[in-house]
C-alpha positions as CSV (number, residue, x, y, z in Angstrom):
1,M,0.0,0.0,0.0
2,T,1.4,3.4,-1.0
3,N,1.0,6.6,0.9
4,S,-1.0,9.0,-1.3
5,H,0.1,12.0,0.8
6,T,3.2,13.9,-0.4
7,K,5.7,15.7,1.9
8,D,6.3,18.3,-0.8
9,P,5.1,21.6,0.7
10,L,4.5,23.0,-2.8
11,H,2.3,20.1,-3.9
12,G,-0.7,21.4,-5.6
13,V,0.6,25.0,-5.6
14,T,1.3,26.5,-9.1
15,L,4.1,28.8,-9.9
16,E,1.5,31.4,-10.8
17,M,-0.2,31.1,-7.4
18,I,3.2,31.5,-5.7
19,L,4.2,34.6,-7.7
20,T,0.8,36.2,-7.2
21,R,1.0,35.6,-3.5
22,L,4.5,37.1,-3.3
23,V,3.5,40.2,-5.3
24,E,0.5,40.7,-3.0
25,Q,2.7,40.3,0.1
26,Y,5.7,42.4,-1.0
27,G,5.0,44.3,-4.2
28,W,7.2,44.3,-7.2
29,D,9.7,46.7,-5.6
30,K,10.4,44.7,-2.5
31,L,10.3,41.5,-4.4
32,G,12.9,42.7,-6.7
33,A,15.0,43.8,-3.8
34,R,14.7,40.4,-2.1
35,I,15.3,38.4,-5.3
36,P,17.4,40.7,-7.6
37,I,16.4,39.5,-11.1
38,Q,15.4,41.9,-14.0
39,C,11.9,40.5,-14.6
40,F,11.0,41.8,-11.1
41,R,12.8,45.2,-11.5
42,N,12.2,46.3,-15.0
43,D,8.6,46.6,-16.2
44,P,7.5,43.6,-14.2
45,S,4.4,41.5,-14.9
46,I,3.1,38.1,-13.8
47,K,3.3,36.8,-17.4
48,S,6.8,37.9,-18.1
49,S,8.1,36.7,-14.8
50,L,6.4,33.2,-15.1
51,K,8.0,32.9,-18.6
52,F,11.5,33.7,-17.0
53,L,11.0,31.5,-13.9
54,R,9.9,28.5,-15.9
55,R,13.1,28.7,-18.0
56,T,15.4,29.5,-15.1
57,P,15.7,26.9,-12.4
58,W,17.8,28.8,-10.0
59,A,15.4,31.8,-10.0
60,R,12.5,29.6,-9.6
61,K,14.1,27.9,-6.5
62,K,14.7,31.3,-4.9
63,V,11.0,32.3,-5.5
64,E,9.8,28.9,-4.1
65,E,12.1,29.4,-1.0
66,L,10.8,32.9,-0.4
67,Y,7.2,31.7,-0.7
68,L,7.8,28.9,1.8
69,A,9.5,31.2,4.3
70,T,6.6,33.7,3.8
71,E,4.0,31.0,4.4
72,R,5.7,29.8,7.5
73,T,5.6,33.3,9.1
74,T,2.0,34.3,8.2
């Protein structure tokens, strides 16, 4: 019998949901200060940021880590 529950804290949470929550929490300026990538600093949008994060594993990892840290404190 296999356990159907996963220990992945991001299970069922999309990258778009993560990014939207972080933008609501911090705003683009503070998010760009915490994670210094151009898509957060120069004419930011959810669509362009998602495109970049989906192609850039190290940046996606930073966003996911910030999300997890934020969710633990709220």
